[in-house]
Each structure stands twice: as C-alpha cells, then as structure tokens.
C-alpha positions as YAML, in Angstrom:
chain: A
units: angstrom
residues:
- id: 1
  name: MET
  ca: [-12.19, 8.28, -61.52]
- id: 2
  name: ILE
  ca: [-11.36, 4.69, -60.61]
- id: 3
  name: SER
  ca: [-7.66, 4.02, -61.15]
- id: 4
  name: ALA
  ca: [-6.43, 1.12, -63.32]
- id: 5
  name: TYR
  ca: [-4.90, -0.34, -60.17]
- id: 6
  name: THR
  ca: [-8.23, -0.32, -58.32]
- id: 7
  name: GLN
  ca: [-9.99, -1.87, -61.33]
- id: 8
  name: ASP
  ca: [-7.35, -4.62, -61.43]
- id: 9
  name: ILE
  ca: [-7.87, -5.40, -57.70]
- id: 10
  name: LYS
  ca: [-11.66, -5.50, -58.23]
- id: 11
  name: HIS
  ca: [-11.21, -7.86, -61.12]
- id: 12
  name: LYS
  ca: [-9.05, -10.24, -59.02]
- id: 13
  name: GLU
  ca: [-11.64, -10.19, -56.23]
- id: 14
  name: ASP
  ca: [-14.44, -10.99, -58.67]
- id: 15
  name: GLU
  ca: [-12.32, -13.78, -60.17]
- id: 16
  name: LEU
  ca: [-11.77, -15.22, -56.69]
- id: 17
  name: ALA
  ca: [-15.53, -15.22, -56.00]
- id: 18
  name: ILE
  ca: [-16.29, -16.86, -59.36]
- id: 19
  name: GLN
  ca: [-13.67, -19.53, -58.76]
- id: 20
  name: TYR
  ca: [-15.51, -20.73, -55.61]
- id: 21
  name: LEU
  ca: [-19.08, -20.26, -56.84]
- id: 22
  name: PRO
  ca: [-19.52, -23.98, -57.67]
- id: 23
  name: ALA
  ca: [-18.47, -24.80, -54.06]
- id: 24
  name: VAL
  ca: [-21.17, -22.47, -52.71]
- id: 25
  name: LYS
  ca: [-23.80, -23.95, -54.98]
- id: 26
  name: ALA
  ca: [-22.78, -27.46, -53.86]
- id: 27
  name: MET
  ca: [-23.01, -26.35, -50.21]
- id: 28
  name: ALA
  ca: [-26.47, -24.89, -50.80]
- id: 29
  name: PHE
  ca: [-27.58, -28.07, -52.55]
- id: 30
  name: ARG
  ca: [-26.32, -30.27, -49.66]
- id: 31
  name: LEU
  ca: [-28.12, -28.13, -47.13]
- id: 32
  name: LYS
  ca: [-31.30, -28.09, -49.18]
- id: 33
  name: GLU
  ca: [-31.28, -31.90, -49.23]
- id: 34
  name: ARG
  ca: [-31.70, -31.86, -45.44]
- id: 35
  name: LEU
  ca: [-34.58, -29.38, -45.50]
- id: 36
  name: PRO
  ca: [-38.28, -29.50, -46.41]
- id: 37
  name: SER
  ca: [-39.42, -28.68, -49.94]
- id: 38
  name: SER
  ca: [-40.78, -25.33, -48.77]
- id: 39
  name: ILE
  ca: [-37.21, -24.00, -48.52]
- id: 40
  name: ASP
  ca: [-35.97, -22.85, -51.92]
- id: 41
  name: TYR
  ca: [-32.48, -23.95, -53.04]
- id: 42
  name: MET
  ca: [-32.15, -20.72, -55.08]
- id: 43
  name: ASP
  ca: [-32.62, -18.60, -51.93]
- id: 44
  name: LEU
  ca: [-29.90, -20.52, -50.11]
- id: 45
  name: SER
  ca: [-27.61, -20.27, -53.14]
- id: 46
  name: ALA
  ca: [-28.19, -16.51, -53.49]
- id: 47
  name: ILE
  ca: [-27.48, -15.91, -49.78]
- id: 48
  name: GLY
  ca: [-24.29, -17.92, -50.04]
- id: 49
  name: THR
  ca: [-23.16, -16.21, -53.23]
- id: 50
  name: GLU
  ca: [-23.77, -12.75, -51.74]
- id: 51
  name: GLU
  ca: [-21.64, -13.65, -48.70]
- id: 52
  name: LEU
  ca: [-18.91, -15.14, -50.93]
- id: 53
  name: ILE
  ca: [-18.62, -11.90, -52.90]
- id: 54
  name: LYS
  ca: [-18.41, -9.80, -49.68]
- id: 55
  name: LEU
  ca: [-15.71, -12.09, -48.33]
- id: 56
  name: ALA
  ca: [-13.73, -12.02, -51.59]
- id: 57
  name: ARG
  ca: [-13.71, -8.22, -51.55]
- id: 58
  name: ARG
  ca: [-12.20, -8.04, -48.07]
- id: 59
  name: TYR
  ca: [-9.94, -11.08, -48.27]
- id: 60
  name: ASP
  ca: [-6.29, -10.50, -47.41]
- id: 61
  name: GLU
  ca: [-4.09, -13.34, -48.68]
- id: 62
  name: LYS
  ca: [-1.32, -12.21, -46.39]
- id: 63
  name: LEU
  ca: [-3.45, -13.12, -43.34]
- id: 64
  name: ASN
  ca: [-5.09, -16.27, -44.73]
- id: 65
  name: ASP
  ca: [-3.39, -19.05, -46.74]
- id: 66
  name: SER
  ca: [-6.62, -20.42, -48.21]
- id: 67
  name: PHE
  ca: [-9.55, -18.28, -49.34]
- id: 68
  name: TRP
  ca: [-12.05, -21.18, -49.16]
- id: 69
  name: GLY
  ca: [-10.71, -22.18, -45.75]
- id: 70
  name: TYR
  ca: [-11.40, -18.56, -44.67]
- id: 71
  name: ALA
  ca: [-14.80, -18.34, -46.38]
- id: 72
  name: LYS
  ca: [-16.39, -21.78, -46.03]
- id: 73
  name: LYS
  ca: [-17.65, -21.50, -42.45]
- id: 74
  name: ARG
  ca: [-18.80, -17.89, -43.04]
- id: 75
  name: VAL
  ca: [-20.80, -18.78, -46.16]
- id: 76
  name: TYR
  ca: [-22.48, -21.71, -44.45]
- id: 77
  name: GLY
  ca: [-23.15, -19.45, -41.44]
- id: 78
  name: ALA
  ca: [-24.87, -16.90, -43.72]
- id: 79
  name: MET
  ca: [-27.21, -19.67, -44.96]
- id: 80
  name: LEU
  ca: [-28.02, -20.71, -41.36]
- id: 81
  name: ASP
  ca: [-28.63, -17.03, -40.45]
- id: 82
  name: TYR
  ca: [-31.18, -16.90, -43.34]
- id: 83
  name: LEU
  ca: [-32.96, -19.92, -41.89]
- id: 84
  name: ARG
  ca: [-32.96, -18.39, -38.45]
- id: 85
  name: SER
  ca: [-34.49, -15.21, -39.94]
- id: 86
  name: LEU
  ca: [-37.57, -17.14, -41.04]
- id: 87
  name: ASP
  ca: [-38.62, -17.24, -37.32]
- id: 88
  name: ILE
  ca: [-39.40, -20.90, -37.75]
- id: 89
  name: LEU
  ca: [-40.15, -21.66, -34.13]
- id: 90
  name: SER
  ca: [-42.45, -19.13, -32.47]
- id: 91
  name: ARG
  ca: [-43.52, -19.71, -28.88]
- id: 92
  name: ALA
  ca: [-46.85, -21.23, -30.04]
- id: 93
  name: SER
  ca: [-45.23, -23.58, -32.60]
- id: 94
  name: ARG
  ca: [-42.61, -24.73, -30.01]
- id: 95
  name: LYS
  ca: [-45.41, -25.91, -27.73]
- id: 96
  name: LEU
  ca: [-47.13, -27.62, -30.65]
- id: 97
  name: VAL
  ca: [-43.89, -29.28, -31.77]
- id: 98
  name: LYS
  ca: [-43.45, -30.73, -28.25]
- id: 99
  name: ALA
  ca: [-47.07, -31.99, -28.30]
- id: 100
  name: ILE
  ca: [-46.53, -33.50, -31.74]
- id: 101
  name: ASP
  ca: [-43.37, -35.27, -30.60]
- id: 102
  name: TYR
  ca: [-45.15, -36.77, -27.62]
- id: 103
  name: ALA
  ca: [-48.19, -37.82, -29.76]
- id: 104
  name: VAL
  ca: [-45.90, -39.39, -32.37]
- id: 105
  name: GLU
  ca: [-44.16, -41.47, -29.67]
- id: 106
  name: GLU
  ca: [-47.47, -42.61, -28.17]
- id: 107
  name: HIS
  ca: [-48.80, -43.58, -31.62]
- id: 108
  name: ARG
  ca: [-45.62, -45.42, -32.55]
- id: 109
  name: LEU
  ca: [-45.75, -47.54, -29.37]
- id: 110
  name: THR
  ca: [-49.14, -49.01, -30.36]
- id: 111
  name: ASN
  ca: [-49.01, -48.86, -34.14]
- id: 112
  name: GLU
  ca: [-45.29, -49.19, -34.95]
- id: 113
  name: GLU
  ca: [-45.54, -46.35, -37.48]
- id: 114
  name: GLU
  ca: [-45.67, -42.56, -37.40]
- id: 115
  name: PRO
  ca: [-49.14, -40.93, -37.56]
- id: 116
  name: THR
  ca: [-50.10, -38.80, -40.55]
- id: 117
  name: ASP
  ca: [-50.74, -35.07, -40.25]
- id: 118
  name: ALA
  ca: [-54.52, -35.81, -40.42]
- id: 119
  name: GLN
  ca: [-54.22, -38.26, -37.53]
- id: 120
  name: LEU
  ca: [-52.15, -35.83, -35.48]
- id: 121
  name: ALA
  ca: [-54.66, -33.08, -36.14]
- id: 122
  name: GLU
  ca: [-57.41, -35.25, -34.71]
- id: 123
  name: MET
  ca: [-55.33, -36.39, -31.76]
- id: 124
  name: LEU
  ca: [-54.32, -32.84, -30.82]
- id: 125
  name: ASP
  ca: [-57.53, -31.05, -31.86]
- id: 126
  name: GLU
  ca: [-55.56, -28.79, -34.25]
- id: 127
  name: THR
  ca: [-55.95, -28.03, -37.96]
- id: 128
  name: GLU
  ca: [-54.00, -30.16, -40.40]
- id: 129
  name: GLU
  ca: [-52.35, -26.95, -41.69]
- id: 130
  name: LYS
  ca: [-50.99, -26.04, -38.27]
- id: 131
  name: ILE
  ca: [-49.67, -29.57, -37.77]
- id: 132
  name: HIS
  ca: [-48.02, -29.52, -41.19]
- id: 133
  name: ASP
  ca: [-46.37, -26.10, -40.57]
- id: 134
  name: ALA
  ca: [-45.13, -27.08, -37.12]
- id: 135
  name: ARG
  ca: [-43.58, -30.29, -38.45]
- id: 136
  name: ILE
  ca: [-41.82, -28.32, -41.22]
- id: 137
  name: ALA
  ca: [-40.48, -25.83, -38.68]
- id: 138
  name: SER
  ca: [-39.17, -28.69, -36.52]
- id: 139
  name: THR
  ca: [-37.44, -30.30, -39.57]
- id: 140
  name: ILE
  ca: [-35.78, -27.03, -40.52]
- id: 141
  name: TYR
  ca: [-34.45, -26.51, -37.02]
- id: 142
  name: THR
  ca: [-32.76, -29.92, -36.94]
- id: 143
  name: VAL
  ca: [-30.12, -28.74, -39.44]
- id: 144
  name: MET
  ca: [-28.99, -26.03, -37.02]
- id: 145
  name: PRO
  ca: [-25.89, -26.63, -34.86]
- id: 146
  name: LEU
  ca: [-26.55, -28.39, -31.57]
- id: 147
  name: HIS
  ca: [-25.87, -25.11, -29.73]
- id: 148
  name: ASP
  ca: [-28.82, -23.45, -31.48]
- id: 149
  name: GLN
  ca: [-31.15, -26.28, -30.72]
- id: 150
  name: LEU
  ca: [-30.19, -26.30, -27.06]
- id: 151
  name: GLN
  ca: [-30.71, -22.55, -26.69]
- id: 152
  name: VAL
  ca: [-34.16, -22.43, -28.26]
- id: 153
  name: GLY
  ca: [-37.23, -21.93, -26.09]
- id: 154
  name: ASP
  ca: [-37.65, -21.17, -22.40]
- id: 155
  name: GLU
  ca: [-34.70, -23.43, -21.62]
- id: 156
  name: GLY
  ca: [-32.34, -20.94, -23.27]
- id: 157
  name: ALA
  ca: [-31.75, -18.87, -20.16]
- id: 158
  name: ALA
  ca: [-30.58, -21.87, -18.11]
- id: 159
  name: LEU
  ca: [-28.36, -23.13, -20.89]
- id: 160
  name: ALA
  ca: [-26.80, -19.71, -21.41]
- id: 161
  name: LEU
  ca: [-25.26, -19.90, -17.91]
- id: 162
  name: ILE
  ca: [-23.37, -23.06, -18.69]
- id: 163
  name: GLU
  ca: [-19.78, -22.93, -19.79]
- id: 164
  name: LYS
  ca: [-18.96, -24.34, -23.19]
- id: 165
  name: GLU
  ca: [-16.61, -26.98, -21.76]
- id: 166
  name: GLU
  ca: [-19.27, -28.09, -19.25]
- id: 167
  name: LEU
  ca: [-21.85, -28.41, -22.05]
- id: 168
  name: VAL
  ca: [-19.45, -30.52, -24.14]
- id: 169
  name: ALA
  ca: [-18.91, -32.80, -21.12]
- id: 170
  name: VAL
  ca: [-22.68, -33.17, -20.72]
- id: 171
  name: ILE
  ca: [-23.15, -34.01, -24.42]
- id: 172
  name: LYS
  ca: [-20.42, -36.63, -24.22]
- id: 173
  name: LYS
  ca: [-21.97, -38.17, -21.08]
- id: 174
  name: VAL
  ca: [-25.44, -38.30, -22.71]
- id: 175
  name: LEU
  ca: [-24.10, -39.88, -25.91]
- id: 176
  name: SER
  ca: [-22.25, -42.53, -23.88]
- id: 177
  name: GLY
  ca: [-25.65, -43.84, -22.81]
- id: 178
  name: TYR
  ca: [-26.50, -44.69, -26.41]
- id: 179
  name: ASN
  ca: [-25.18, -47.68, -28.34]
- id: 180
  name: GLU
  ca: [-22.46, -47.24, -30.98]
- id: 181
  name: ARG
  ca: [-25.00, -47.22, -33.83]
- id: 182
  name: GLU
  ca: [-27.05, -44.50, -32.25]
- id: 183
  name: GLN
  ca: [-23.90, -42.42, -31.56]
- id: 184
  name: LEU
  ca: [-23.07, -42.73, -35.26]
- id: 185
  name: ILE
  ca: [-26.36, -41.12, -36.16]
- id: 186
  name: ILE
  ca: [-25.42, -37.95, -34.27]
- id: 187
  name: GLN
  ca: [-21.91, -38.04, -35.77]
- id: 188
  name: PHE
  ca: [-23.20, -38.52, -39.32]
- id: 189
  name: TYR
  ca: [-25.91, -35.87, -39.01]
- id: 190
  name: TYR
  ca: [-24.01, -33.05, -37.29]
- id: 191
  name: PHE
  ca: [-20.39, -33.63, -38.25]
- id: 192
  name: GLU
  ca: [-20.58, -35.40, -41.64]
- id: 193
  name: GLU
  ca: [-23.79, -33.48, -42.51]
- id: 194
  name: LEU
  ca: [-25.42, -36.46, -44.15]
- id: 195
  name: THR
  ca: [-29.14, -36.54, -44.87]
- id: 196
  name: LEU
  ca: [-31.60, -38.73, -42.99]
- id: 197
  name: ARG
  ca: [-31.93, -40.82, -46.18]
- id: 198
  name: GLU
  ca: [-28.18, -41.34, -46.47]
- id: 199
  name: ILE
  ca: [-27.88, -42.30, -42.82]
- id: 200
  name: SER
  ca: [-30.80, -44.69, -43.23]
- id: 201
  name: GLU
  ca: [-29.06, -46.40, -46.13]
- id: 202
  name: ILE
  ca: [-25.73, -46.69, -44.30]
- id: 203
  name: LEU
  ca: [-27.07, -47.97, -40.96]
- id: 204
  name: ASP
  ca: [-30.20, -49.73, -42.24]
- id: 205
  name: ILE
  ca: [-32.45, -47.74, -39.81]
- id: 206
  name: THR
  ca: [-35.69, -45.99, -40.81]
- id: 207
  name: GLU
  ca: [-35.60, -42.25, -41.14]
- id: 208
  name: SER
  ca: [-38.33, -41.90, -38.53]
- id: 209
  name: ARG
  ca: [-36.23, -43.87, -36.03]
- id: 210
  name: ILE
  ca: [-33.23, -41.63, -36.75]
- id: 211
  name: SER
  ca: [-35.36, -38.56, -36.15]
- id: 212
  name: GLN
  ca: [-36.64, -40.14, -32.94]
- id: 213
  name: ILE
  ca: [-33.09, -40.79, -31.62]
- id: 214
  name: HIS
  ca: [-31.95, -37.27, -32.52]
- id: 215
  name: LYS
  ca: [-34.85, -35.72, -30.55]
- id: 216
  name: SER
  ca: [-34.21, -38.05, -27.64]
- id: 217
  name: VAL
  ca: [-30.54, -36.87, -27.50]
- id: 218
  name: ILE
  ca: [-31.57, -33.21, -27.48]
- id: 219
  name: HIS
  ca: [-34.14, -33.81, -24.76]
- id: 220
  name: LYS
  ca: [-31.72, -35.74, -22.49]
- id: 221
  name: ILE
  ca: [-29.01, -33.04, -22.89]
- id: 222
  name: LYS
  ca: [-31.52, -30.37, -21.71]
- id: 223
  name: GLU
  ca: [-32.62, -32.63, -18.84]
- id: 224
  name: SER
  ca: [-28.99, -33.16, -17.82]
- id: 225
  name: VAL
  ca: [-28.34, -29.45, -17.43]
- id: 226
  name: GLY
  ca: [-31.54, -28.86, -15.56]
- id: 227
  name: ALA
  ca: [-33.33, -26.97, -18.36]
...
C-alpha cells in the first residue's frame, strides 16, 4: 500500500510539472515556428511534457535552486532528440541537399531569386517529391545546435578529433570574416532562437538571404577545420 507520505510527495511532483507546463508548451511553439509544417507542434509538446514529468519526479530542491533552471535545457534537448530520431538526413539526402544548395546559388546569380521545387527537379533530374523532402530535411536540421550540424555527414570523423576550444576559435575566426549584420544573423538564430521571418523583419534582409548566409558559415567552418 502506498503511504500517505509517498502520495503527498507524488502530488507535489505533479504540481511542479503542472506549474511549468505552459513554459513547455511555449517552448514547443517557438521551436515549431522554426520548422516546416510537416512537423507537428503536438508531437513536440508531448515529448517536452513527458520529459518535464520525468524531471519533476526526480528533482531534488536541495541540489538545485530553480526547477525550471534545472529542467529547461533538458526539456529542449528532448525535443531536439525527437527531431534527430526522424533520421532526417540520410546519406542519399545529404548528397541531394548539397546539390540543391549549389543549384540554388547558381540560379540566384542569374535570376536573383530562388528556384522552385519544380525548377530544381528539372535542373537536377530528380522528382519534385525528392526535392521537396530534401529541402524539408535541410530546414529541420538548421534548428539543431551548431555542433550537430558540423558533425553530420562524412565530415563528422574529422570534426570529432577537434577539441571544443579549438572549434570555438575556428567559429570566431570564420564569423570575423562576415560583416556585423551577417554576424547578427547567426547570433539571432542560434542564441536568441528567432525565426527567419523575425530576423528578416529586424534586419530587413530576405529570408532566403539569411538562409544563404547561414549555410555559407557552416560550409566555411568545415573548410577551416579541413573537413
């Protein structure tokens, strides 16, 4: 039989989880805003809520002053783990994403606008569905931490050998080659977690240009470490 004391503890844990449920829902909503429509907000919210409950049940207030300070990063991490579990960038789609990025740049140079999925399908001799899926996968991956994006693909082995401090130095050096406005894009996207639309409104730059700068930064970081 469960003692009255144990029931009281369980009640307090559940109350703790309920108290921060709105914060989890807000976090899921903010993350969803940065993702394609194919990713369901309810799935993100459910994953976050499940993690919140687990954390509340093992939280020790003697070791941590703030429950949300203790739980926030772990809840967000659980949502990112869910996105990773979707296997969004298979080897085949990574190659296609690279081909798409190159084709987009080539098209933009002569047309000053991004090609449609139909145009890309014709340029790359692929089906429109494959182009669409690869672009969605690429968009999902851009919400991941920089470390994830640098480790993906065949370059991962080379990057795994680099010390964290050295990688930070490389990132700083690469960013120094961009102007202040372009550096703000990386800051807003990764540290302020703003959407492309919000950054576009603040800096008066098109969303496609923001995406282009982001991909350029990732590429240059990989080049700098010999990946």
